[in-house]
C-alpha positions as CSV (number, residue, x, y, z in Angstrom):
1,M,17.1,-0.3,20.2
2,E,13.6,0.3,19.0
3,L,12.8,4.1,18.1
4,F,9.0,4.9,17.4
5,F,8.3,8.6,15.8
6,H,4.8,9.5,17.0
7,N,2.4,10.4,14.2
8,A,5.2,10.1,11.5
9,S,4.4,9.4,7.8
10,L,5.5,6.0,6.3
11,Q,7.8,7.6,4.2
12,E,9.3,9.9,6.6
13,Y,9.7,6.9,8.9
14,L,11.2,4.8,6.2
15,Q,14.2,7.7,5.4
16,E,14.8,7.7,8.9
17,C,15.2,4.0,9.2
18,K,17.5,4.1,6.6
19,V,19.6,7.4,7.8
20,I,19.9,5.9,11.5
21,K,19.9,2.4,10.8
22,I,16.8,1.6,12.8
23,E,15.7,-2.1,12.1
24,H,12.4,-3.9,13.2
25,S,11.4,-7.2,12.8
26,L,9.7,-8.7,9.9
27,L,6.8,-9.4,11.8
28,L,6.2,-5.9,12.7
29,W,6.4,-4.8,9.1
30,L,4.0,-7.3,7.9
31,L,1.5,-6.2,10.5
32,I,1.9,-2.7,9.5
33,A,1.1,-3.9,5.5
34,Y,-1.8,-5.8,7.3
35,D,-3.1,-2.5,8.7
36,I,-2.9,-0.8,5.9
37,T,-4.6,-3.1,3.6
38,A,-7.2,-3.9,6.3
39,G,-8.1,0.3,6.2
40,I,-8.6,-0.4,2.5
41,Q,-10.8,-3.2,2.7
42,V,-13.0,-1.2,5.2
43,L,-13.3,1.5,2.4
44,Q,-14.0,-0.8,-0.2
45,N,-16.5,-2.6,1.7
46,H,-18.5,0.5,2.1
47,G,-18.0,1.3,-1.8
48,Y,-15.3,3.7,-1.6
49,L,-11.9,4.1,-3.4
50,L,-9.0,5.7,-1.6
51,N,-7.5,6.8,-5.1
52,N,-4.4,8.1,-3.1
53,I,-2.6,5.3,-1.5
54,A,0.8,6.0,-0.9
55,S,3.6,6.0,1.9
56,R,3.5,10.0,2.0
57,N,-0.5,9.1,3.2
58,I,0.2,6.4,5.8
59,V,1.0,7.7,9.4
60,L,2.3,5.4,11.9
61,T,1.2,5.8,15.1
62,N,2.5,3.8,18.5
63,T,0.1,1.9,20.6
64,K,0.5,-0.1,23.6
65,E,0.8,-3.3,21.8
66,R,3.0,-2.1,18.7
67,L,3.8,0.5,15.7
68,C,0.6,0.6,13.4
69,G,0.2,2.0,10.3
70,R,-2.9,4.0,9.5
71,I,-4.2,5.7,6.5
72,I,-4.7,9.8,6.3
73,D,-5.5,11.8,3.5
74,L,-8.9,10.7,2.5
75,G,-9.2,14.1,0.1
76,S,-9.3,11.6,-3.1
77,V,-11.8,9.3,-1.8
78,S,-14.7,8.6,-4.1
79,L,-17.7,6.3,-4.7
80,A,-16.7,3.2,-6.6
81,S,-19.7,3.4,-8.6
82,K,-18.9,7.1,-9.6
83,Q,-16.9,7.4,-13.1
84,Q,-13.9,9.5,-12.4
85,P,-12.8,11.6,-15.3
86,R,-9.3,10.5,-17.1
87,L,-5.9,11.8,-16.6
88,Y,-5.0,11.3,-20.1
89,Q,-4.5,14.6,-21.9
90,E,-5.0,14.8,-25.9
91,D,-1.7,16.6,-26.5
92,F,0.5,13.9,-25.1
93,S,0.8,10.3,-26.5
94,K,-0.4,7.8,-24.2
95,E,3.0,6.4,-23.8
96,E,4.3,10.0,-22.8
97,E,1.6,10.5,-20.3
98,R,2.3,7.4,-18.8
99,E,5.8,8.3,-18.4
100,R,5.0,11.6,-16.9
101,F,2.8,10.4,-14.2
102,S,4.6,7.4,-13.4
103,T,7.3,9.7,-12.7
104,I,5.9,12.0,-10.6
105,W,3.1,9.7,-9.0
106,P,4.5,6.0,-9.5
107,E,1.4,4.5,-7.2
108,V,-1.2,5.6,-10.1
109,A,-2.4,2.7,-12.3
110,P,-1.3,2.8,-15.8
111,E,-5.2,2.1,-17.1
112,F,-6.4,5.1,-15.3
113,I,-3.4,7.4,-16.5
114,T,-4.1,6.4,-20.4
115,G,-7.8,6.6,-19.7
116,D,-8.4,3.0,-20.6
117,L,-10.2,2.3,-17.7
118,V,-11.6,4.7,-14.7
119,E,-10.6,4.1,-11.0
120,T,-11.4,0.6,-9.5
121,T,-10.7,-1.5,-6.7
122,A,-7.9,-2.7,-9.0
123,T,-6.2,0.8,-9.4
124,D,-6.3,1.1,-5.4
125,I,-4.7,-2.5,-5.3
126,Y,-1.9,-1.1,-8.2
127,A,-1.2,1.7,-5.7
128,L,-1.1,-0.7,-2.5
129,G,1.3,-2.6,-4.4
130,V,3.6,0.1,-5.3
131,L,3.7,0.9,-1.5
132,F,4.6,-2.7,-0.8
133,K,7.3,-2.3,-3.4
134,E,8.6,0.6,-1.4
135,L,8.6,-1.3,2.0
136,Y,10.5,-4.2,0.2
137,D,13.0,-1.7,-1.0
138,H,13.5,-0.5,2.1
139,I,13.5,-3.6,4.6
140,N,14.0,-6.7,2.1
141,L,10.6,-8.6,2.6
142,P,10.3,-11.1,0.1
143,E,6.6,-11.8,0.8
144,L,5.9,-8.0,0.1
145,Q,7.9,-8.3,-3.2
146,I,5.8,-11.4,-4.1
147,L,2.6,-9.7,-3.4
148,S,3.8,-6.5,-4.8
149,R,4.6,-8.0,-8.1
150,D,1.0,-9.6,-8.4
151,M,-0.9,-6.3,-7.4
152,T,1.2,-4.4,-9.9
153,A,0.3,-6.6,-13.0
154,E,-0.2,-4.7,-16.1
155,D,-3.7,-5.9,-16.8
156,P,-6.2,-5.1,-14.0
157,S,-8.0,-8.3,-13.8
158,Q,-5.0,-10.2,-13.1
159,R,-4.6,-8.1,-9.8
160,P,-5.7,-9.8,-6.6
161,S,-8.5,-8.4,-4.6
162,V,-8.2,-6.8,-1.1
163,E,-9.4,-9.7,0.5
164,D,-6.8,-12.1,-1.2
165,V,-4.2,-9.5,-0.2
166,L,-5.2,-9.7,3.6
167,N,-5.5,-13.4,3.4
168,K,-1.8,-13.7,2.1
169,L,-0.3,-11.1,4.7
170,H,-2.4,-12.8,7.3
171,K,-0.8,-16.1,6.6
172,Y,2.7,-14.1,6.3
173,V,2.1,-12.8,9.8
174,C,1.1,-16.3,11.2
175,T,4.1,-17.7,9.5
176,E,6.7,-15.4,10.9
177,K,4.9,-15.6,14.6
178,A,5.3,-19.2,14.7
179,A,8.8,-18.8,13.7
180,L,9.7,-16.3,16.3
181,G,7.9,-18.7,18.8
182,F,5.2,-15.7,19.7
183,G,2.0,-16.6,20.9
184,D,-1.1,-14.2,19.6
185,V,-0.3,-11.2,18.0
186,K,-2.9,-8.6,17.7
187,F,-4.1,-7.3,14.4
188,V,-5.3,-3.9,15.2
């Protein structure tokens, strides 16, 4: 049985799927990951950083074609060219501050917590990688596990670009689509 929650956050939906044992195809989850990544690409292409990528800030909507992931909560969006203040506080060591933040907000990139670097496209990619890990933890999508590991690399310069992530997701979707014998799948 397919059950869709209208306008539920991804976080809520994953919790409900676990409780009432809803299962969707790997293809659908890959398309939802693609939707979210494409939304981030649009923002980055216009010179913005989302700065708040987490499953609680993604809403799942039902379209005629399928369940789609959409970014909500744009309250933390900033211009990529604007320097953000660091989160690191002088009364904590960098290690203490990093542990404190990673417990509360695991999606915040380590270099931003410690104040070593400002937010960049790489910090958005880090947060998206944490979201992909959350998806993997709930639905066991090996493709997202591999992407998540690359996207949460300790060194920001080692993280893929949003275009690289989209290209890999597109490849995964096409491979899964072919394996299922589907024709054209819409990238919404």
